[in-house]
C-alpha positions in Angstrom: -35.1 101.6 45.5 -33.5 98.4 44.4 -31.1 97.6 41.6 -29.7 94.4 40.2 -26.1 93.6 39.1 -25.1 92.5 35.6 -23.0 89.4 36.7 -25.0 86.3 35.7 -23.1 84.2 38.2 -23.9 86.6 41.1 -27.2 87.7 42.6 -26.9 91.4 43.6 -29.4 93.9 45.0 -28.9 97.4 46.4 -31.7 99.3 48.2 -32.1 102.3 50.6 -34.2 101.9 53.7 -37.2 104.2 53.3 -38.6 106.3 56.2 -41.6 104.0 56.7 -39.4 101.0 57.6 -37.1 103.0 60.0 -36.9 101.3 63.4 -37.9 97.8 62.1 -35.6 94.8 62.5 -33.3 94.3 59.5 -34.7 90.9 58.6 -38.3 92.2 58.7 -37.4 95.3 56.7 -35.6 93.4 53.9 -38.4 90.8 53.8 -40.9 93.6 53.0 -38.5 95.3 50.5 -37.4 92.1 48.8 -40.6 90.0 48.7 -39.2 87.8 45.9 -37.1 86.0 48.4 -38.2 83.9 51.4 -37.6 85.1 55.0 -35.4 82.1 55.7 -33.2 82.8 52.7 -32.8 86.5 53.5 -31.9 85.7 57.1 -29.3 83.2 55.9 -27.7 85.8 53.7 -27.6 88.2 56.6 -26.0 85.6 58.9 -23.5 84.6 56.2 -22.5 88.3 55.7 -23.8 88.4 52.1 -26.4 91.0 52.9 -24.7 94.0 54.4 -25.8 97.4 55.8 -23.7 100.5 54.8 -20.9 98.1 53.8 -20.7 96.2 57.1 -22.0 92.9 58.3 -25.1 93.1 60.4 -27.4 90.9 62.5 -30.9 90.0 61.6 -32.5 91.6 64.7 -30.7 94.9 64.6 -32.8 98.0 63.9 -32.5 99.9 60.7 -32.6 103.6 60.0 -34.0 105.6 57.1 -31.4 106.2 54.5 -29.2 103.2 55.2 -28.0 101.3 52.2 -28.5 97.5 52.1 -26.5 95.5 49.6 -26.9 91.9 48.7 -24.0 90.0 46.9 -24.3 86.2 46.8 -23.9 83.3 44.4 -26.9 83.2 42.0 -29.2 80.4 43.0 -29.9 77.6 40.6 -33.3 78.2 38.8 -36.0 75.7 39.7 -36.3 73.2 42.4 -33.4 71.1 43.6 -33.7 67.6 41.9 -33.2 64.3 43.7 -30.2 62.5 42.3 -28.7 59.2 43.3 -25.3 59.7 45.0 -23.3 57.3 47.1 -23.5 58.7 50.6 -21.5 57.5 53.6 -24.2 57.6 56.3 -22.5 57.3 59.7 -25.8 57.6 61.7 -29.5 57.7 61.0 -32.6 57.9 63.1 -36.1 59.4 62.7 -34.8 62.9 63.4 -31.3 63.3 62.0 -28.6 62.0 59.7 -24.8 62.2 60.1 -22.9 62.1 56.8 -19.2 61.6 56.2 -18.7 63.9 53.2 -15.9 63.1 50.7 -13.6 65.6 49.0 -15.0 67.1 45.8 -18.7 67.1 46.9 -20.4 70.5 47.0 -22.9 70.8 49.8 -25.7 72.5 47.9 -26.4 73.9 44.4 -25.0 77.3 43.4 -23.2 79.0 40.6 -21.1 76.5 38.7 -22.5 73.6 40.6 -26.2 73.2 39.6 -26.6 69.6 40.6 -24.9 66.4 41.9 -24.4 68.1 45.2 -24.9 66.7 48.7 -28.4 68.3 48.8 -29.4 66.5 45.6 -28.2 63.2 47.1 -30.0 63.8 50.4 -33.3 64.3 48.5 -32.8 61.0 46.8 -31.9 59.3 50.1 -34.9 60.9 51.9 -37.5 62.6 49.8 -39.2 64.1 52.9 -36.2 66.5 53.3 -37.8 68.6 50.6 -40.0 70.2 53.3 -36.9 71.5 55.2 -34.7 74.6 54.5 -31.8 73.4 52.4 -33.1 69.9 52.8 -32.2 69.8 56.5 -28.5 70.8 56.1 -27.6 72.6 59.3 -23.9 73.5 58.6 -21.6 73.3 55.6 -18.2 72.1 54.7 -16.2 73.4 51.8 -16.2 71.4 48.6 -12.8 69.8 49.2 -13.0 69.5 53.0 -14.0 66.0 54.2 -15.7 64.7 57.2 -18.8 64.8 59.4 -21.9 66.8 58.9 -25.3 66.6 60.7 -28.6 66.9 58.7 -32.0 67.4 60.3 -34.9 65.1 59.1 -37.8 66.9 60.7 -38.8 70.6 61.2 -38.5 70.2 65.0 -35.0 68.7 64.7 -34.0 71.5 62.3 -35.1 74.3 64.7 -33.4 72.7 67.6 -30.1 71.9 65.8 -29.9 75.4 64.3 -30.4 76.9 67.7 -27.8 74.6 69.2 -25.3 75.5 66.6 -25.9 79.2 67.2 -25.6 78.7 70.9 -22.3 76.8 70.4 -23.6 73.6 71.8 -22.5 71.5 68.8 -18.9 70.5 69.1 -17.0 70.3 65.8 -13.4 69.2 65.7 -11.1 69.0 62.7 -7.7 67.6 61.7 -5.6 70.2 59.9 -2.2 69.7 58.4 -0.4 73.0 58.4 2.9 74.5 57.3 5.3 75.7 59.9 6.5 74.9 63.4 4.2 74.8 66.4 5.3 74.3 70.0 1.8 73.7 71.4 -1.8 75.0 71.1 -3.6 78.3 71.2 -6.6 80.3 70.2 -7.3 82.6 67.3 -9.8 85.3 68.1 -9.9 87.4 64.9 -13.0 88.7 63.1 -13.7 87.4 59.6 -15.6 89.1 56.7 -15.5 89.2 52.9 -12.1 90.0 51.4 -12.2 93.7 50.5 -11.0 93.1 47.0 -11.7 89.4 46.2 -15.4 88.5 46.8 -14.6 84.8 46.5 -12.3 84.9 49.6 -12.8 85.7 53.3 -10.3 87.7 55.4 -9.5 88.8 58.9 -10.7 92.4 59.0 -11.8 94.9 61.7 -15.5 95.1 61.8 -16.0 91.5 60.6 -18.0 88.9 62.5 -16.6 87.3 65.6 -14.6 84.2 64.8 -12.9 82.0 67.4 -10.7 78.9 66.6 -9.0 76.7 69.2 -6.1 74.5 68.1 -3.8 72.0 69.7 -0.6 70.4 68.3 -1.1 66.6 67.7 2.0 65.8 65.8 5.1 67.7 64.6 6.8 66.8 61.3 9.7 68.3 59.3 8.3 71.8 58.7 4.7 70.7 59.0 2.3 70.1 61.9 -0.9 68.2 62.4 -3.4 70.2 64.5 -6.5 69.3 66.3 -8.9 72.3 65.7 -12.1 73.1 67.4 -14.5 75.7 66.1 -16.3 78.0 68.6 -17.9 79.9 65.8 -18.6 78.8 62.2 -17.6 81.4 59.7 -17.0 80.7 56.0 -13.5 79.2 55.5 -12.8 80.0 59.2 -10.0 77.5 59.8 -8.4 78.1 56.5 -8.5 81.9 57.0 -7.3 81.8 60.7 -4.4 79.4 59.9 -3.3 81.6 57.0 -3.6 84.7 59.3 -1.1 82.9 61.6 1.2 82.4 58.6 0.6 78.6 58.9 -1.7 77.9 55.9 -3.1 74.5 55.3 -1.2 72.1 53.1 -2.7 72.1 49.6 -5.0 75.1 50.2 -5.5 76.6 46.7 -7.1 79.9 48.0 -5.2 80.8 51.2 -2.0 78.8 50.8 -0.2 81.5 48.8 2.9 80.5 46.8 3.4 76.8 46.8 6.1 75.9 49.4 7.5 72.6 50.5 9.5 72.2 53.8 13.2 71.7 53.4 14.8 68.4 54.3 12.2 66.1 52.9 13.1 63.3 50.5 12.3 64.0 46.8 9.4 61.5 46.9 7.9 63.1 50.0 8.4 66.6 48.6 6.4 65.6 45.6 3.7 64.1 47.8 3.3 67.2 49.8 3.4 69.5 46.8 1.0 67.3 44.9 -1.7 67.2 47.7 -4.6 68.5 45.6 -6.8 70.1 48.2 -6.7 71.7 51.6 -5.6 69.1 54.2 -8.7 69.6 56.4 -11.0 66.9 57.8 -14.0 67.3 60.0 -13.0 64.6 62.4 -15.3 64.6 65.3 -18.9 65.8 65.9 -20.8 65.9 69.3 -24.2 67.1 70.1 -27.4 66.5 72.1 -30.1 64.6 70.2 -32.7 67.3 69.2 -35.6 65.3 70.5 -34.4 62.9 73.2 -31.5 65.1 74.6 -29.2 62.1 74.6 -25.5 63.0 74.2 -24.2 61.7 70.9 -20.7 61.7 69.4 -19.1 60.4 66.2 -15.5 60.2 64.9 -14.5 59.7 61.3 -10.9 58.8 60.4 -9.3 61.0 57.8 -9.7 59.8 54.2 -7.2 57.8 52.2 -5.3 60.7 50.7 -4.7 62.5 54.0 -3.9 59.2 55.8 -1.3 58.3 53.2 0.4 61.7 53.5 0.4 61.5 57.3 1.8 58.0 57.3 4.5 59.0 54.9 5.5 62.0 57.1 5.7 59.7 60.1 7.8 57.2 58.2 10.2 60.0 57.0 10.6 61.2 60.6 11.4 57.7 61.8 13.8 56.9 59.0 15.8 60.1 58.9 15.9 61.2 62.6 17.5 64.6 62.8 15.7 65.5 66.0 12.2 65.1 64.6 10.2 62.2 66.1 6.6 61.9 65.0 4.0 59.6 66.4 0.4 59.8 65.5 -2.1 59.7 68.4 -3.6 56.4 69.3 -7.1 56.1 67.9 -6.6 58.7 65.1 -7.8 56.2 62.5 -10.2 54.2 64.6 -13.7 55.7 65.0 -14.3 53.6 68.2 -11.2 54.7 70.1 -11.1 58.1 71.9 -8.0 60.2 71.4 -6.3 61.5 74.5 -6.9 65.2 75.4 -10.5 65.7 74.5 -10.6 69.1 76.1 -9.1 70.9 73.1 
């Protein structure tokens, strides 16, 4: 039995596993019961936690039992094929097998409810029409709309399979710069499971029974009531860094979803207070990306300096620390803004 939900912006299904499908893998069972969707899309929904079994997140290969309830709740896909649209893309690297893009703030990665076009996926199709043959046009991992920085895109089926497997095996290194509220004395690790928020379906939350989520962080620079962190993802859950930092009570500056009530550290000048309060997005930048080439096996790495808005805020915070003293001395790491200069402490 399947049912559909009434919300036009959401795609929902609910079904009960019949006896004839008992013992099958979840991805195989739902492929048979929901033939209107491709196997790759169903698997992606399972992996993303949007297709659940008896209210909990599951894995594609786990065996199902008769009578279990399977529920799908995801953003409604845009009708029709994704159109190629000319967009200005900052291509950091390109070869026959992959692209590396430096994504700006405000660019949605792929079409969905409320964002039917002018997404990165539309721009990629215009840049390379051959990507139409790949799942999600070769996009291997995502960044939130207002998170900036590096993303890898596969250009061939072989590269896509290898890169997806490398991501699942945690062999793609992704590092971020995050400007957070609060005081840090050093680094640490957050190992806390993440799943959909129990009441707000647009948010994620740390909850028992969620999917494993591990975030490593290290203090790069301490300001007055704020800290610049170097963050490395071991897993890649939706909103993972934003959720984990908020869970530590150190939300990202400017985060409209997980930042809570707007707060500005005391002791800042009025001008800097306004600059912090007016930062219009989460202060998060995908700074470094390292992987093995999917065909040659060559180790590759890229580094993208933070964009102008984040750079301006960091420089203002450093200047404030230098001018006002008070026991706070801030110096940004050498090479932070230079893609060709390594930053000390690469073993985050």
